C-alpha positions in Angstrom: -25.2 4.8 -27.2 -26.3 7.1 -30.0 -24.6 10.5 -30.1 -27.4 13.0 -30.8 -27.9 16.8 -30.1 -30.2 15.9 -27.4 -27.8 13.5 -25.8 -25.0 16.1 -26.0 -27.2 18.9 -24.4 -28.6 16.9 -21.5 -25.2 15.2 -20.8 -23.5 18.8 -20.8 -26.2 20.0 -18.4 -25.8 17.1 -16.0 -22.1 17.5 -15.9 -22.4 21.2 -15.4 -24.6 20.7 -12.5 -22.2 18.3 -10.9 -19.3 20.8 -11.3 -21.5 23.5 -9.9 -22.2 21.3 -6.8 -18.4 20.6 -6.4 -17.6 24.3 -6.6 -20.3 25.1 -4.0 -19.9 22.3 -1.6 -16.6 20.8 -2.4 -17.9 17.4 -3.5 -20.4 14.6 -2.3 -23.5 15.7 -4.1 -22.7 14.4 -7.6 -25.9 12.2 -7.6 -27.9 15.5 -7.9 -26.9 15.6 -11.7 -27.1 12.0 -12.6 -31.1 12.1 -13.1 -30.3 14.2 -16.1 -28.0 11.7 -17.6 -30.5 9.1 -16.9 -32.8 10.7 -19.3 -30.5 9.7 -22.4 -28.4 6.7 -21.2 -28.7 3.8 -18.7 -27.1 4.2 -15.3 -24.2 2.1 -16.0 -23.2 4.1 -19.1 -23.5 7.2 -17.2 -21.1 5.9 -14.3 -18.7 5.0 -17.0 -19.0 8.6 -18.7 -18.5 10.3 -15.2 -15.8 8.3 -13.7 -13.0 9.9 -15.8 -14.8 13.4 -15.8 -14.8 13.2 -12.0 -11.1 13.3 -11.9 -11.0 16.3 -14.3 -13.5 18.1 -12.2 -11.6 17.4 -8.9 -8.3 18.7 -10.4 -10.0 21.9 -11.5 -11.7 22.3 -8.1 -8.6 22.1 -6.1 -7.4 25.5 -7.7 -10.1 26.7 -5.3 -10.0 24.3 -2.5 -6.2 24.5 -1.7 -4.4 22.7 1.1 -5.3 25.5 3.7 -9.1 24.4 3.4 -8.2 20.7 4.1 -8.8 19.3 7.6 -5.8 17.0 7.7 -6.5 15.2 10.9 -10.1 14.2 9.6 -8.8 13.0 6.3 -6.0 10.8 7.9 -8.9 9.2 9.8 -11.2 8.9 6.6 -9.0 8.0 3.7 -8.1 4.4 4.7 -11.8 3.4 5.0 -12.4 5.2 1.6 -10.1 3.2 -0.2 -11.2 -0.1 1.3 -14.8 0.7 0.7 -14.2 1.4 -2.9 -12.8 -2.1 -3.3 -15.6 -3.6 -1.3 -18.1 -1.5 -3.6 -16.5 -3.1 -6.7 -17.5 -6.5 -5.4 -20.9 -5.4 -4.4 -21.5 -3.8 -7.8 -20.4 -7.1 -9.6 -21.8 -9.9 -7.5 -24.1 -8.5 -4.8 -27.5 -6.5 -4.9 -26.4 -2.8 -4.9 -30.3 -1.7 -4.8 -30.5 -2.8 -1.1 -27.3 -0.7 -0.3 -28.9 2.4 -1.8 -32.2 1.7 0.1 -30.4 1.3 3.5 -28.2 4.2 2.8 -31.2 6.3 2.0 -33.1 5.5 5.1 -30.0 6.1 7.3 -29.5 9.4 5.6 -33.1 10.4 6.2 -33.0 9.5 10.0 -29.9 11.5 10.4 -31.4 14.7 8.7 -34.6 14.1 10.5 -32.8 14.0 13.9 -31.1 17.3 12.9 -34.5 19.0 12.2 -35.9 17.6 15.4 -33.1 19.3 17.2 -34.3 22.7 15.9 -31.5 22.6 12.9 -28.9 23.5 15.3 -25.4 22.2 14.9 -24.4 20.0 18.0 -20.6 20.0 18.0 -19.3 16.5 18.3 -15.7 15.5 18.9 -13.5 13.7 16.3 -13.8 9.8 16.5 -11.6 7.3 14.8 -14.3 4.6 14.7 -16.9 7.0 13.2 -14.3 8.2 10.6 -13.5 4.6 9.6 -17.2 3.8 9.3 -17.9 6.9 7.4 -14.9 6.5 5.0 -15.8 2.8 4.4 -19.5 3.4 3.8 -18.7 6.3 1.6 -16.1 4.3 -0.5 -18.9 1.5 -1.0 -21.8 3.9 -2.0 -19.6 6.1 -4.2 -18.5 3.1 -6.2 -21.8 1.5 -6.3 -24.0 4.6 -7.1 -21.8 7.8 -7.4 -23.4 8.6 -4.0 -20.7 8.9 -1.4 -21.7 12.1 0.2 -24.2 11.3 2.7 -21.7 9.1 4.8 -19.0 11.7 4.8 -21.5 14.4 5.6 -22.9 12.5 8.7 -19.4 12.6 9.9 -18.3 16.0 9.0 -21.2 18.2 9.6 -21.4 17.6 13.3 -17.9 18.5 13.8 -19.0 22.1 13.2 -16.0 22.9 10.7 -15.9 26.2 9.1 -17.6 26.3 5.6 -14.2 26.5 3.9 -12.6 23.6 5.8 -15.8 21.5 5.2 -15.8 22.1 1.4 -12.0 21.8 1.0 -12.0 18.3 3.1 -14.9 17.0 1.1 -13.0 18.1 -2.2 -9.7 16.4 -1.5 -11.7 13.3 0.0 -13.6 13.0 -3.3 -10.5 13.7 -5.4 -8.7 10.7 -4.0 -11.9 8.5 -4.2 -12.7 9.3 -7.8 -9.2 8.7 -8.8 -9.3 5.2 -7.0 -12.6 4.2 -8.6 -12.1 5.3 -12.0 -10.0 2.2 -13.1 -12.6 -0.1 -11.5 -15.5 1.7 -13.2 -13.8 1.5 -16.6 -13.2 -2.1 -16.1 -16.9 -2.6 -15.4 -18.2 -0.4 -18.3 -15.7 -0.4 -21.0 -16.8 2.9 -22.7 -17.5 3.0 -26.5 -16.1 5.6 -29.0 -19.4 7.5 -28.6 -19.0 7.8 -24.9 -15.3 8.9 -25.0 -16.4 11.7 -27.5 -19.3 12.8 -25.1 -16.8 12.8 -22.5 -14.4 15.2 -24.4 -17.6 17.4 -25.0 -18.4 17.5 -21.5 -15.1 18.6 -20.4 -16.0 22.0 -21.6 -18.6 22.3 -18.9 -16.1 21.9 -16.0 -14.4 25.4 -15.7 -17.6 27.5 -15.8 -19.5 25.1 -13.5 -16.9 24.9 -10.6 -16.4 28.6 -10.8 -20.0 29.4 -10.5 -20.5 27.0 -7.7 -17.3 28.6 -5.9 -18.9 32.0 -6.2 -22.1 30.9 -4.6 -20.1 29.4 -1.9 -18.5 32.7 -1.1 -22.0 34.3 -0.8 -23.6 31.7 1.6 -22.7 32.2 5.4 -21.8 29.4 7.7 -25.7 28.5 8.7 -26.9 28.8 5.1 -24.3 26.5 3.9 -25.0 23.9 6.5 -28.7 24.1 5.9 -28.1 23.6 2.1 -26.1 20.6 2.9 -28.8 19.0 5.0 -31.3 19.9 2.5 -29.1 18.2 -0.3 -28.8 15.2 1.7 -32.6 14.9 1.7 -32.6 15.2 -2.1 -29.8 12.7 -2.4 -31.4 10.2 -0.1 -34.8 10.3 -2.0 -33.0 9.8 -5.1 -31.1 6.6 -3.7 -34.4 5.5 -2.3 -36.2 5.8 -5.7 -33.4 4.1 -7.4 -33.4 1.0 -5.0 -37.1 0.7 -4.8 -37.7 1.1 -8.7 -34.8 -1.3 -9.3 -37.0 -4.0 -7.3 -40.2 -3.1 -9.0 -38.8 -2.7 -12.6 
């Protein structure tokens, strides 16, 4: 990958947007910034660039999403599935067709959001469920490894619980802190970044503090219903991006 001014500026903007989403919503919507990166690099190179940066983003975000914002009972149920899912996602990435995974995840997400809209956009509180948490963690692990898009499965489990906006954001933040740390080594084994990619990583590190802080300020301005509506809206954007990636992969 050639390190041009255009490449640096677009990559910096993409990383800044991802950091902003982490600050505002805790994590899970990293795929929103990936289209910017795809302008100047292929998706696999982008994955290798982001894998170490995610760890830096998450560690910085934890200064805002402290332990008091974590739903520990949900994390206990979710994290085992996440770790196993990342292992399965590594195998999917290497040996199976991950385009089909992206399409299925997109369709399921759109159905989930469609049901929410059909219900008038209200939060129907559901009880915590071990099987649902295991399925959400497992699916999130697979999709975060395959396409940096683990947010939809986690959101489909957490949003119906009706958590406060701080607990929702803090729980997703820690969930993806652990997930991103777990998947960093597999991604680096798959991609093996070149010297230019490492240089670009170092430059993009500068986007992290301001991006996370600005997102956190936005979070503070949103009330509970605004944040939940924003999350559902972002799920639609994420699902459409996944659907496009999967279908265009077959057409290309």
